[in-house]
C-alpha positions as CSV (number, residue, x, y, z in Angstrom):
1,M,61.0,155.5,105.0
2,I,59.8,152.2,103.5
3,S,56.7,152.5,101.3
4,A,54.5,149.5,100.6
5,V,54.0,148.4,97.1
6,R,50.4,147.5,96.2
7,L,50.3,144.1,94.6
8,P,47.2,142.5,93.1
9,G,45.3,139.9,95.2
10,R,45.6,139.4,98.9
11,V,49.2,140.7,99.4
12,G,49.4,144.0,101.2
13,P,51.6,145.9,103.6
14,R,51.0,143.5,106.4
15,T,52.2,140.5,104.3
16,L,55.4,142.4,103.5
17,L,56.0,143.0,107.2
18,M,55.5,139.4,108.0
19,T,57.7,138.2,105.2
20,T,60.6,140.5,106.4
21,A,60.1,139.4,110.0
22,V,60.2,135.7,109.2
23,A,62.8,135.5,106.4
24,P,66.0,136.4,108.3
25,P,65.5,133.7,111.1
26,L,64.8,131.1,108.4
27,T,67.9,132.1,106.5
28,G,70.0,131.8,109.6
29,W,68.5,128.4,110.3
30,A,69.3,127.2,106.8
31,V,72.9,128.4,107.1
32,H,73.1,126.6,110.5
33,V,71.7,123.4,109.1
34,V,74.1,123.4,106.2
35,G,77.1,124.0,108.5
36,E,76.0,121.2,110.8
37,H,75.7,118.9,107.9
38,K,79.2,119.7,106.7
39,R,80.6,119.2,110.2
40,L,78.9,115.9,110.6
41,A,80.1,114.7,107.2
42,A,83.6,115.7,108.1
43,T,83.5,113.5,111.2
44,K,82.8,110.5,109.1
45,R,86.3,110.7,107.5
46,D,89.7,110.4,108.9
47,Q,91.5,113.7,108.5
48,L,94.9,112.2,107.7
49,T,94.0,109.5,105.2
50,G,90.5,110.6,104.0
51,L,89.2,107.1,104.6
52,L,86.0,106.4,106.5
53,R,86.3,106.3,110.3
54,R,85.4,103.1,112.2
55,D,81.7,103.9,112.7
56,A,81.1,105.2,109.2
57,Y,82.9,102.2,107.7
58,T,81.0,99.7,109.8
59,V,77.6,101.2,108.6
60,R,78.6,101.1,105.0
61,A,80.2,97.6,105.1
62,L,77.1,96.2,106.9
63,C,74.8,97.8,104.2
64,A,76.9,96.2,101.5
65,L,76.9,92.8,103.3
66,A,73.1,93.0,103.7
67,R,72.6,93.6,100.0
68,H,75.2,91.1,98.7
69,V,75.7,88.4,101.3
70,E,77.5,85.9,99.1
71,D,79.5,88.3,97.0
72,T,81.0,90.6,99.7
73,T,84.7,90.3,100.4
74,R,86.3,91.9,103.5
75,V,90.0,92.4,104.1
76,M,91.6,93.6,107.3
77,V,95.0,95.2,107.2
78,D,97.3,96.0,110.1
79,A,100.6,97.7,109.4
80,D,103.0,95.8,111.6
81,H,105.8,97.7,113.3
82,F,104.3,101.1,112.3
83,K,105.3,102.6,115.6
84,A,108.9,102.1,114.7
85,V,108.5,104.2,111.6
86,N,107.1,107.1,113.6
87,D,109.8,106.7,116.3
88,T,112.8,106.5,114.0
89,M,111.8,108.6,111.0
90,G,109.3,111.0,112.5
91,H,105.6,111.6,112.3
92,A,105.8,113.3,108.9
93,A,107.3,110.1,107.5
94,G,104.7,108.0,109.3
95,D,101.9,110.1,107.9
96,A,103.3,109.7,104.4
97,A,103.6,106.0,104.8
98,L,99.9,105.8,105.9
99,A,98.8,107.9,103.0
100,A,100.7,105.6,100.6
101,L,99.2,102.5,102.2
102,C,95.7,104.0,101.9
103,T,96.3,104.7,98.2
104,R,97.1,101.1,97.7
105,L,94.0,100.0,99.7
106,I,91.7,102.1,97.5
107,A,93.2,101.1,94.2
108,P,91.7,97.6,93.7
109,T,88.3,98.6,95.2
110,G,87.3,101.8,93.4
111,P,86.2,105.0,95.0
112,R,82.7,103.8,96.1
113,A,83.7,100.7,98.1
114,P,83.9,101.1,101.9
115,V,87.5,101.5,103.0
116,G,88.0,102.6,106.5
117,R,90.7,103.4,109.1
118,L,89.7,101.5,112.2
119,G,92.3,103.1,114.3
120,G,96.1,103.6,114.4
121,A,97.5,101.5,111.6
122,E,94.5,99.2,111.2
123,F,92.3,99.3,108.1
124,A,89.4,97.4,106.6
125,V,88.2,97.1,103.0
126,S,84.9,95.7,101.8
127,R,84.1,95.0,98.2
128,T,81.1,93.5,96.5
129,W,82.2,91.2,93.6
130,P,82.2,87.5,92.8
131,R,84.6,85.5,95.0
132,T,86.6,84.3,92.0
133,A,87.2,87.8,90.9
134,A,88.1,88.8,94.4
135,S,90.7,86.2,94.9
136,S,92.5,87.1,91.6
137,A,92.3,90.9,92.3
138,W,93.7,90.6,95.8
139,S,96.5,88.2,94.8
140,S,97.6,90.8,92.2
141,W,97.3,93.6,94.8
142,S,99.7,92.1,97.3
C-alpha cells in the first residue's frame, strides 16, 4: 500500500497521483525523441566513409557560401576507374581505397569544413579561406 506523504503548501495526495500518471509517458516521449534525433543525425553521414551525404553536404556548403561568398573554395573529386578496383581486388579493397581517399580529402580542410560523398566515388570539399591560401594548400595536397 502506498501512503501519501504530507508536504507543506498545496502539494497533496492528488498531486502525487497526477505526477506518477504523467511522468512515465513524458519519459517515454523523451527517450523516443532522443532516439529519433540520433537516427536522423546518422542519416546525414555516409556509413562507409563518415563523410556528409549529398543533402547534408549541400546544406552546409551553401551556408558557408552565403557567409563567405568571396573566400569559399569548392573542389569536386571523382575517383576515375574505381569500379575496376572493386571488380579486380574486391569490395573490401575498394572500401579501404575510399577510406584512404576520404582521409586525404579531410586533411587540408580540417574537421569542421564540409566534406561530402555525393555518390559512388564522387566527393566534394568546401573550405572558407582566402583564395591565395587555397591555391597553395591544394597544390601541396595533390
